C-alpha positions as CSV (number, residue, x, y, z in Angstrom):
1,X,40.4,11.5,62.3
2,X,44.2,10.9,61.1
3,X,46.8,11.8,63.6
4,X,49.0,14.7,61.7
5,X,52.0,13.7,63.9
6,X,52.1,10.4,62.4
7,X,52.2,11.6,58.9
8,X,55.3,11.2,56.8
9,X,57.7,14.0,56.7
10,X,59.6,15.4,53.8
11,X,63.0,16.6,53.7
12,X,62.0,20.2,54.3
13,X,60.0,19.3,57.4
14,X,62.6,17.1,58.8
15,X,65.1,20.1,58.2
16,X,62.6,22.4,60.0
17,X,62.2,20.1,62.7
18,X,65.9,20.0,63.3
19,X,66.4,23.9,63.1
20,X,63.6,24.5,65.6
21,X,65.2,21.7,67.8
22,X,68.4,24.0,67.6
23,X,66.8,27.3,68.2
24,X,67.2,28.4,64.7
25,X,63.4,28.7,63.9
26,X,64.1,32.0,62.3
27,X,65.7,30.1,59.2
28,X,62.6,28.1,58.9
29,X,60.3,29.0,56.0
30,X,56.7,30.0,57.3
31,X,55.0,27.4,55.6
32,X,57.4,24.7,57.1
33,X,56.6,25.9,60.6
34,X,52.9,25.9,59.8
35,X,53.1,22.4,58.9
36,X,55.0,21.4,62.0
37,X,52.3,23.2,64.1
38,X,49.5,21.6,62.1
39,X,51.0,18.3,62.9
40,X,51.4,19.1,66.7
41,X,55.1,18.8,66.3
42,X,55.8,22.4,67.4
43,X,54.3,25.2,69.2
44,X,54.9,29.0,69.9
45,X,56.4,29.2,73.3
46,X,55.8,31.9,75.9
47,X,58.6,34.0,74.2
48,X,57.1,33.9,71.0
49,X,59.6,31.4,69.5
50,X,58.8,28.0,68.0
51,X,59.6,25.1,70.2
52,X,59.4,21.4,69.8
53,X,56.4,19.6,71.5
54,X,57.1,16.3,73.3
55,X,55.9,14.7,70.1
56,X,58.2,16.7,68.1
57,X,61.1,15.8,70.4
58,X,60.3,12.0,69.9
59,X,59.7,12.2,66.2
60,X,63.2,13.9,65.8
61,X,64.7,11.2,68.2
62,X,63.0,8.5,66.1
63,X,64.5,10.0,62.8
64,X,67.9,10.1,64.2
65,X,67.7,6.7,65.4
66,X,66.9,5.6,61.8
67,X,69.7,7.5,60.3
68,X,72.3,5.7,62.9
69,X,71.0,2.1,61.8
């Protein structure tokens, strides 16, 4: 079985990942949130908001590091 968190992210998913990290999940389309949930990069927290998982946080850091290079 393929680990969905290792799948390539498109621009929309990367944007969604950043918005969730910034607490702006209301600005994310439902289909993009569903993709992040399916990849294990985000979950719904106890307050009913989208939140990044540890994998999601690591993925976002890795993406940021690629941009800096």
